[in-house]
Phi, psi and omega in degrees: 000132175269142182224133171233135180236132175227157176230133177266179184294341182268009180081014178270124177265139176243122177247117179255125183246149175216158179094226183253136172250098188219195182309317186282326183267343183297318179296319178301317180294315180298318179296319178299314180297320178297323177294321178295319179300320179299335179276007177063049176300139176287321175200169185225134173244126176244115180269120179254015187294336180255014175280125181277328183204144176228136177253185184296327178291323176296318176298319178299322178295320178296320177295315178302313181298314181298313182292324178296314181291326177297319179298329181266005182056038177253113182300142180228132177232130175260136171265113183224096174284174176301139180153200187297323181289316178298319178300316179297320179292324178290317181297321181274001180063028181260356183304320181279348179285327184259157168272119187234137171239143182283340180224159178297320179301315179293325178294319179295318177298316179297317179297323180296332181270357181276149177293148180294157178293135180293000000 
């Protein structure tokens, strides 16, 4: 899995992922998100637009990340265009569980309108 991390001036972290989100990369992603949380991120955007395939462990990692950030009142937005990840979220009925934007631009706009983390 390829990973790029950026932070904007408003404390919003953007994590861009590519490749496979599976058993081997899921732990890496969870550890990365926990490190970002320690840095007091105001909100987090995770772009899955370049993920080629996601398995059940990868879906489990997304659920773990989402529930962890909800407990910490840290907003999370996933960028998920139509494709393999969106199909997996629809099949598992998880599409409505996550906050999803179809493009990075829309995710950034959405993050700007969210209340800051307490």
